[in-house]
C-alpha positions as CSV (number, residue, x, y, z in Angstrom):
1,M,0.0,0.0,0.0
2,T,1.1,3.6,-0.7
3,A,2.5,5.2,2.4
4,L,2.7,8.8,1.3
5,A,0.1,11.2,-0.1
6,I,0.5,14.7,-1.3
7,I,-2.4,17.1,-1.2
8,G,-1.8,19.9,-3.7
9,G,-3.0,23.5,-3.2
10,S,-3.2,26.6,-5.4
11,G,-1.1,26.3,-8.5
12,F,-0.4,22.6,-7.7
13,T,-3.3,20.8,-9.4
14,N,-1.0,18.1,-10.8
15,L,2.2,16.5,-9.7
16,K,4.8,16.8,-12.5
17,M,7.2,13.9,-12.9
18,L,4.5,11.6,-11.5
19,E,4.3,8.4,-13.5
20,V,0.5,7.8,-13.2
21,V,-0.4,4.1,-12.5
22,R,-4.1,4.5,-11.9
23,R,-6.8,6.9,-10.8
24,E,-9.3,5.9,-8.1
25,V,-12.8,7.3,-7.5
26,V,-13.6,7.0,-3.8
27,H,-17.0,7.6,-2.2
28,T,-16.9,8.4,1.5
29,P,-19.4,8.7,4.4
30,Y,-18.7,12.4,4.3
31,G,-19.5,13.0,0.6
32,E,-17.2,13.3,-2.4
33,P,-13.5,14.2,-2.2
34,S,-12.1,17.0,-4.2
35,A,-11.1,14.7,-7.0
36,P,-10.2,11.1,-7.8
37,L,-7.0,9.8,-6.1
38,T,-4.1,9.7,-8.5
39,H,-1.7,6.8,-7.7
40,G,1.7,6.8,-9.3
41,L,5.4,6.6,-9.0
42,L,7.6,9.6,-8.2
43,D,11.2,8.7,-9.1
44,G,10.2,5.0,-8.6
45,K,8.5,5.5,-5.2
46,E,4.8,5.1,-4.6
47,V,2.9,8.3,-4.1
48,T,-0.8,9.3,-4.1
49,F,-1.8,12.7,-5.2
50,L,-5.0,14.7,-4.5
51,P,-5.7,18.3,-5.7
52,R,-7.3,20.0,-2.8
53,H,-9.3,22.5,-4.9
54,G,-10.3,19.9,-7.5
55,S,-8.8,19.0,-10.8
56,G,-9.8,22.4,-12.4
57,H,-9.1,24.4,-9.2
58,I,-12.8,25.3,-8.8
59,I,-13.4,24.5,-5.0
60,P,-12.8,27.6,-2.7
61,P,-11.0,27.0,0.6
62,H,-14.1,27.1,2.8
63,K,-15.9,24.6,0.5
64,V,-13.2,21.9,0.4
65,N,-14.5,18.7,1.8
66,Y,-11.6,18.1,4.1
67,R,-13.2,15.1,5.9
68,A,-13.9,13.3,2.6
69,N,-10.3,14.0,1.3
70,L,-8.7,12.6,4.4
71,W,-11.1,9.6,4.6
72,A,-10.3,8.8,1.0
73,L,-6.6,8.8,1.6
74,K,-6.9,6.8,4.8
75,S,-9.0,4.2,3.0
76,A,-6.2,3.9,0.4
77,G,-3.7,2.9,3.1
78,I,-2.0,6.3,3.4
79,H,0.0,6.8,6.6
80,R,1.7,10.1,5.9
81,V,0.4,13.2,4.2
82,I,2.1,16.4,3.0
83,G,-0.2,19.3,2.6
84,V,1.3,21.7,0.0
85,A,-0.3,25.2,0.3
86,A,0.2,28.7,-1.1
87,V,0.5,31.2,1.8
88,G,1.2,34.8,2.5
89,G,4.4,35.8,4.4
90,I,4.2,37.9,7.5
91,R,7.6,37.5,9.2
92,K,10.4,39.3,7.5
93,D,12.3,36.2,6.5
94,M,9.1,34.6,5.0
95,Q,9.7,36.1,1.6
96,P,7.7,35.4,-1.6
97,G,9.1,32.4,-3.5
98,M,10.4,30.7,-0.4
99,I,9.2,27.5,1.3
100,A,8.4,27.1,5.0
101,V,7.7,24.0,7.1
102,P,5.6,25.4,10.0
103,D,5.5,23.8,13.4
104,Q,2.4,25.5,14.8
105,I,-1.0,26.7,13.7
106,I,-3.8,29.0,14.9
107,D,-7.3,28.4,13.5
108,Y,-9.4,31.4,12.6
109,T,-11.8,29.5,10.4
110,Y,-15.5,29.0,11.1
111,C,-18.5,27.0,9.9
112,R,-16.3,24.2,8.5
113,Q,-16.9,20.5,9.1
114,H,-13.9,20.1,11.3
115,T,-14.2,16.8,13.2
116,L,-15.1,13.2,12.8
117,F,-16.4,13.0,16.4
118,E,-19.8,14.6,16.4
119,D,-22.5,12.0,15.5
120,D,-23.4,8.5,16.9
121,L,-20.8,8.7,19.6
122,Q,-20.4,6.2,22.4
123,K,-18.5,8.9,24.3
124,V,-17.1,12.4,23.7
125,T,-13.7,12.1,22.0
126,H,-10.8,14.6,22.3
127,I,-7.5,14.5,20.6
128,D,-4.2,16.0,21.7
129,F,-3.2,18.8,19.3
130,T,-0.4,20.4,21.3
131,E,2.0,19.8,18.4
132,P,-0.2,20.0,15.3
133,Y,2.3,18.6,12.8
134,S,4.1,15.3,12.7
135,E,7.7,16.1,13.8
136,N,8.9,13.0,11.9
137,V,7.5,14.2,8.6
138,R,8.5,17.8,9.3
139,Q,12.1,16.7,9.8
140,A,11.9,14.5,6.7
141,L,10.8,17.5,4.7
142,L,13.6,19.6,6.0
143,K,16.3,17.0,5.3
144,A,14.9,16.5,1.8
145,A,15.0,20.2,1.2
146,K,18.7,20.3,2.3
147,K,19.6,17.3,0.2
148,S,17.9,18.7,-2.9
149,G,19.4,22.2,-2.5
150,V,16.0,23.8,-1.7
151,K,16.1,26.5,1.0
152,A,13.3,25.8,3.5
153,I,12.5,27.7,6.7
154,D,12.2,25.5,9.7
155,G,9.3,26.3,11.9
156,G,6.8,29.2,12.1
157,T,3.1,29.6,13.0
158,Y,0.5,29.3,10.2
159,G,-2.6,31.4,10.7
160,A,-5.5,29.7,9.0
161,T,-8.2,32.2,7.8
162,Q,-11.6,31.6,6.3
163,G,-11.2,33.0,2.7
164,P,-11.7,33.0,-0.1
165,R,-11.0,36.7,0.2
166,L,-7.5,37.8,1.2
167,E,-7.1,39.5,4.6
168,T,-7.2,43.2,5.4
169,A,-4.0,45.0,6.6
170,M,-5.4,45.3,10.1
171,E,-6.3,41.6,10.2
172,V,-2.7,40.8,9.3
173,T,-1.6,43.1,12.1
174,R,-3.8,41.1,14.5
175,L,-2.2,37.9,13.1
176,Q,1.2,39.4,13.8
177,R,0.2,40.2,17.4
178,D,-1.0,36.7,17.8
179,G,2.3,35.3,16.8
180,C,1.5,34.2,13.2
181,D,4.4,34.1,10.7
182,L,2.3,32.9,7.7
183,V,-1.3,33.2,6.6
184,G,-3.3,30.7,4.5
185,M,-6.8,29.4,4.0
186,T,-6.5,25.6,4.0
187,G,-4.4,24.7,6.9
188,M,-7.4,23.9,9.1
189,P,-9.2,21.6,9.5
190,E,-6.9,19.5,7.3
191,A,-4.2,19.2,10.0
192,S,-6.6,18.3,12.8
193,L,-8.5,15.8,10.8
194,A,-5.3,14.1,9.8
195,R,-4.6,13.8,13.6
196,E,-8.1,12.3,14.1
197,F,-7.5,9.8,11.4
198,D,-4.2,8.9,13.1
199,M,-2.1,10.0,10.1
200,E,1.2,11.8,10.2
201,Y,0.7,15.2,8.6
202,A,3.0,18.1,7.8
203,S,2.6,21.3,5.8
204,C,4.9,22.4,2.9
205,S,4.0,26.1,2.7
206,V,4.9,28.0,-0.5
207,I,5.0,31.7,0.2
208,A,3.3,33.3,-2.8
209,N,3.1,37.0,-1.6
210,W,3.6,39.3,1.3
211,A,0.5,39.3,3.5
212,A,-1.7,42.4,3.3
213,G,-0.1,45.6,4.7
214,I,3.4,44.1,5.0
215,N,4.4,45.7,1.7
216,D,3.0,48.8,0.1
217,G,0.2,48.5,-2.4
218,P,-2.5,45.8,-3.2
219,I,-1.9,42.1,-3.7
220,T,-2.4,41.0,-7.2
221,M,-3.1,37.5,-8.6
222,E,-0.3,38.2,-11.2
223,E,2.2,38.6,-8.3
224,I,0.9,35.4,-6.6
225,E,1.1,33.4,-9.8
226,A,4.6,34.6,-10.7
227,N,5.9,33.7,-7.2
228,L,4.2,30.3,-7.3
229,V,5.9,29.3,-10.6
230,D,9.4,29.3,-8.9
231,G,8.2,28.1,-5.6
232,L,6.4,25.1,-7.0
233,K,9.5,24.1,-9.0
234,Q,11.3,24.0,-5.7
235,V,8.5,21.9,-4.2
236,H,8.8,19.3,-7.0
237,K,12.6,18.9,-6.3
238,L,11.9,18.6,-2.6
239,L,9.2,16.0,-3.0
240,V,11.4,13.7,-5.2
241,A,14.1,13.8,-2.4
242,L,11.4,13.3,0.3
243,T,10.1,10.0,-1.2
244,K,13.6,8.6,-0.8
245,A,14.0,10.0,2.7
246,L,10.7,8.5,3.9
247,D,11.6,5.2,2.3
């Protein structure tokens, strides 16, 4: 069974260099996943890929069926998940085009289906979420980055906002005060659901722009897309090295 899955975010609707073996349509108790699972080989290693926003990038962050996505991956025998996501940089060293591997997260989202433990329970269930990301997978990402020559920032706090709009400058100021270094829209409940499914999960955050108010002027999609082109090239190199490291 495949041990590693990659959930692709904005600008990452397909995994280049993946030798596709088969595609699998999965129906789940929580509805339909974002897309069929793509099973394949990345440099000879088994990998499963799932585009978070759908094959045509049509599902906004607050409408992603995170529970169905994780259930589908778990049913396919996945033990480890890398969530690739485009984010905004808040901290000075979190510059556009760079990659960060955060170690903490703050959830500002609302009205999302964020837990498995809500219906037909024998008892109330709580999970420990003190350390939201798998340190084993985080370290594997960082070692793979070093081996592949990709500069990756170790640590940082990801602020997960609702979307799909970008944040105001004052909202980013609040995120700064709260201790956030990055801001994105898909970090939660993906991370906590992975923990509920007992899967090892880590984020590979591609910094696509400065967060609102950090630099002068508005944020444009042209700016985001230009930064993602280079950032995602780095991600592809990192992921090839990662499959070998996890193996």
